[in-house]
C-alpha positions, 0 to 999 in steps of 0.5 A: 500500499504505496502512495503513488504519485503521478509521473513527473509530479513534485511533492510539498510535504509538511516536514523534511528538506524542501522538494526539488523546484519548490518555493524557497523557505520562508516564514509567512507573517500575517498583519500585525506578526503571525502568531499561529495557534494550531488547534488546540492552543490559542493564547493558552487557552484549550479551544474547540478546534479552531486554528487561531492567529492574532491579527491587525484589524483595519476597521472594526469589527465584531467578537462573535461571542460577546458581539462587542467590538474588536480594535487593533490588535485585539483580534484572534482569527480562525483561518479555517471558519473566520471566527473572530475573538477577543483575547479575553474571550478565548478561554470560552469559546464553545462554538466548534470549528466547522473542521471538527463539527462532523466529528460532534454530531449526535445523529446524522441527518442530512438538510433539504436546500431549498431554492436560492434566495436573497436572505437580508442581515444573515450569516453563513453557518460555514464561513461565518460571512454575510449573505450578501448573494443569493445563498441556500437554506434548508426548508426544515432547520435554520441553516443558512449557507452560501453555495460554494459552502454546502459541501462543508456544511454539516449533516446536523439537521433536526431529526424529525423522525424514526428511520429504525438507526439511532431513534430516540424517545428523549431529545436534547436540544437541537442548538443553531448557532446565530441568525437570531433576532437582535433583540433576543434575550439570553434565557440564563442571564437575560442579557442580549444574545442575539446580533444583526451584525455577527453570527452569535448566540444558539437557539434550540430549533424545537422548543426556540429557548435562546441563549449565548453559547456559554451560557446554553451549558447551564440549561438541562440537555433535555427538550421540552419542544417549549410553548407548542409542545401540545401542537407538534408532532413528536418525532419519537412518534413518526416512523418513515423507514426511507432508506435512499429517498431524498429529504425533500421526498420524505417531506413532500418538498417540491424539487425545484433546483438541483444543486451542482455539487456532485453525487454525495457533496464530497467536493466543490464544483469548480463552476460554483459562483463566488457571491457578491460581496465575499471578501475575494482578494485581487492577487496582483501582487507579484509576491503572491501566487495562486494555487490550484488545490484538489483533494483527491481522485473525485474532484479531479475527475469532477474538476471541482477545486478551491483556489489558494492564494499563498506567498511565493517565499510560502514554506512547504509547511506553509502551503500545505496548511493553507491547502488543508485549511481550504479543505477544512481538514484538521489531521496533522499536517505530517500525514499529507503532501501535495503533488503536482499535477501536469496541466494536461491531466486537468479537466477544465480551462482557464474560464472555470478557474474564474469561477471557484469557490471561496476558501475562506482565509485571509492570507490564503484567500480564495481569489479570481485569476487576474492578469496574464501572469496567473491565468493558469495557476499551477495546479496540486492535489492533496495526498495521504501518505501511507500508514502502517496504523490508525487510530480508528473511532467506532461508535454504538448503532443502539441506545443508552451507551455510556460512552459516545465512542471507543478508538481502537487501532487498526492494522494492515491485519484488521478487518470488520470481524475483527473490529467487531469482536475487539469493540463488543467488550468495550461497550459491555457486551462482551457476552454477546455473539459477534456473528450478531453484529456488523460494521456499517459505514456511515458517510455524512454528506449535507445533502444525504446521509449513506450506510454501507455494511461492511463484509467481515473480511474487509481491511479497515486500514485498506478502506481508509486509504481507498476513502483518502484517495477518494476525498482527504476532507471525506475521511472527516464525514464518515463515520463507523457504527457497530450494530446488531445485523437484524434484517430491518423489515422494509415498510413504504407507504406510497399515496397515489392521487389523480386515478379515476373516482368510483373504482373498486380495490381490486380495480385501482390494483389492476390499473396500477398494474397495467400502467406501472407493472407493479409486483404483486408480491411486494405491493398491495393496496392498503387504503382506498379513497374511491370518492378522490381517486387515490389509494395508498400502496403498502411496498415491502421492498425498498427498491420497487418503493423507489421505483414506483414513486419515480415511476408514478410522478411521470405517468398519466391514467386517463390524461391525468398526471398521477401524484406521489407522496411518501407518507410516514407512519404516525405511532399514535399509541406512543402520543403523549396524553396531553398532545393534541398535534396540528395537522397544517394546511397551506396553498402556496397560491394564496396570498401572493408569496405569503404562502411560500413564506408560511410554508417555511415558518411552520415546517421550522415551527412544528414537525415538517411532516404535520405541514402540507402543501395543498398543490401537492396531493390536496388535503387527502394525505394529511387526513390519511397520515392523521387517521389514526391520532386519537385528537388532533386539530387543523390549521388551514392557511388560505382563502374562503375557497381553500377552507372550503376544500379542506372541509370537503375533504374532512366530510368525505373522509370522516369515517376513516378518522379516529378523530371525526371531529377535529377543530378547525382553524383559519390563517386568512390568505385570500381576497374576502376571507369572510369566514376568517373575519366571523371567527376573528382571524382578521381580513387577511394575513399581513405577516403576523408573527407564525408563532404568535399565530400558532400560539392564537390557535393553540388558545382558541375557543371551539365553536360550532358552524353549518355545513350545506350541501347543495344538488345541481340539476336534481329534476322531478321526472314524471312519466317517461313521456313528459321526463327531461332527459339530463346530459349530465349527472347530479352534482353535489357541492358543499357550502359554508359561508354563501351561495350567490345566483345572479349578479353577485356570481356573475362579477365573482366569474368575471373576476374568476376568468380574469385571474384564470388568464393572468395569475401572476398579477393576482399576488396582492389583495389591494389589487384584486379587490381593484379588479373586483371594483373594475369588473363591477363597474363595467356591470353597472347598468346591467339588468337581467330581472332575475326574478323572472328566471328563477323559482324559489320555494321554502320548506316547500312553500312558494315564495314570491321574489321582488324585483332583484338581480341578486339572490344570495343565501348566507350562513355567517354573518360576513359577505363581500369582504366583511359586508352585513347583507342581513343587517342589524335591524330586528324583525319579528318575522325572522329569527336572529342569525346564527352560524350554527341555528341549522338556518340559512337567511335568503337576501336579495340585491337590486344590483351592482349599486345596491351591492356596493352600498352594502359594503359601504355600510349605508345599506343592508340587502332586501330580507326574503326568507329563513329556513332549512330546506330550499329548491331554486328553479333556474329557468335559463343558465345563470352564473352560480358561485358557492364560497367564492368559486363561481361558474355558469349553472345550466337550467333545471333545480337547486336543492340546498339542506343541511350536510349533516353534522356541523363542524368545529371551527376554532375562534381567535380568543379575545386579546387581553389588554397588555400590561405595560413594561417589557414583555416576556418571551412565551415560546420557552415556559417552564425550562428545566435548569440542572441542579447546581446551576444558579446562573 
């Protein structure tokens, strides 16, 4: 096992005499004189993996620990992660350097990076610099990173479900550093811990507790999930055996982009652009040179490199250390060497060099080449020297072990089986049969965590050598676990929607087999939702589940594209007795871009498994996932039409639910939002704090509301000679708010058609109302004498209609964006309206002018009737709208009657007047503090 150098290549090593042709030996002095304190020493104080050096600051900057200014020679900078600190603060540094952060992860969990976006006043978690250019953020946690820093991000996302690997029942705080509000206060010392100028302070991404990094050690490690604990679906109660499904698939997040960072994030793409505003030096001085550095065979194959700037007088050790720092490698430089590469062996050309990623250092900063002298920098590859033995950390793959890992020495004779035999006694399992255990290699990439079971005869030293040849950085991202070799029973629940409705389970099974050649031995239909045209498949083979998932998304049946979602299993028997999780539905098309922002916010505040995007399969997947939960509530984020959609799905699936009557809250995102107004949720969402919204949902009161069924075109038929043949079968729709016939529905239809033509313009509530006004002005002189075109029966009694242009059936005391159409005047002929009295009010309007006066509060509608059973006969085609959804109804009958059980809605509690003084952060309450801590 010898190190093979490329023919004609020269090598720089960290010790020994200079290689022929290497730069002359001369120390590199940083600004103010270099005081390089390697890894564990800085000013005599132990630091968590940082490589600090003293620097001279030409302008004031901030300490990343105390957030105070640093002036002059008082600053210490980490050459790897850019952590800046006062000398007096060095002894208190708890934040680990990114070079060793991967080794401190408790359970590796990959991130879900969304599309590039601009995030003001945010900082990169890797290089700690500001995000002044488009960057990535994780859709599940608070991680923000530059595009070229993604490969160096740790796989430390929130663990939101059990996957059969290290499943915990007790969860610890999941700390994320920085990007706190500037006014955030430490839970321990009550002093300000947030900063908008630097990456400082920590926050638990489950309970939301905020603290200084030093103070966080004074808090109990167990997380109680904070103020929202009764609404959060506990991760220990969610099981998803996903294997190779990406995190985006597991959380049902649309994949809008593909990161060009390689298959496993092993290296940085040479085409990644450096964000504007990053501290990139020009490197035009003759005393500097640019080195193009690769970290192994994989980066060379993909042309993924780092540009490192060093002095032409740098010693071999200095150059090698700069290259290792650029790749965040914290191992001893004496175990590596730099091998020069012939230019002919490098893929790509000089144009790609100007787009390479930033190395994140100061003197050895990543740079873009400039000028003919530096147009083609020297190319080098970091190589690991052969080792006769290594110290290897072995982690336990089971719970409740007294140590995090054990270290053993591996030699050329060490194989996977002998390592298992050596490690078992160290974990207290000496009585166990070694044949029942296996060695698992885990690659902790930022986007995917990959597990590989090693064969018993696998030589460990050769395996480590192969990893280092592939990428020297990959070793720090690789762990070895000893785990029981019991087979995992595959089980994946795959939701398939978009199928033809009304079929039997066998018909659906045959249809899917014809369309996708499903394997009957491992695929079965576990649930059928015939009315909605959807099924849930139970797949007992990981490979078949992955194949079906990818195939369904590209398949259409009867011209309709199918929808595929991977759904987890909720372990309802493990739910705490006081847990009433919140099922969240968000319509991202409502409220402009606010729906997208709310999706991200609710995924962070809750378990992302309980947040569903309605444009991706509708509300049915959410109700199926919660079907066995004994008690839950629902939050609908959208307009009145979205609320009606969810309530209809709830009515259709009620008999499948263990909680058949969940209470429903509303976050209004539409234009009218009449139901949201009645239930005190407001006229529309205008950027309120999502956490405060969830607290309001938790404190809301449950009220009842009537639901109504409208049977369309249900004609009476007499003898065959006089019967009317229907061209379409009767149609049933559900109503919650109101049903309009005539001018009201005609205006809604014109608005709907205008929005269908140019949907991009209808992203503002103000603009939408403006279109309504314009459409109404166009109809102001319109007259169709609606009373001559319809007949109305109330409780089997014919009712004579006055001269009107619109007939409206109202269930709630709000119409047309908050107008009181019925009016507040008392009338002995009718009962006082309520939304749970089992009665509908019938009101007429004489035209657009009358409607405008009603909305302005100058008049009310014409009261016509009140009842629980209505029959409307349409003598010609007339526009009709139900809860804001308009269409043109053909001549026939409309029968309106009660729809069975009333629905439980959540009405926002009246706000109590706030007392003067400071407002305490209520996201964390009753936070336990370990005994003995009095801070």
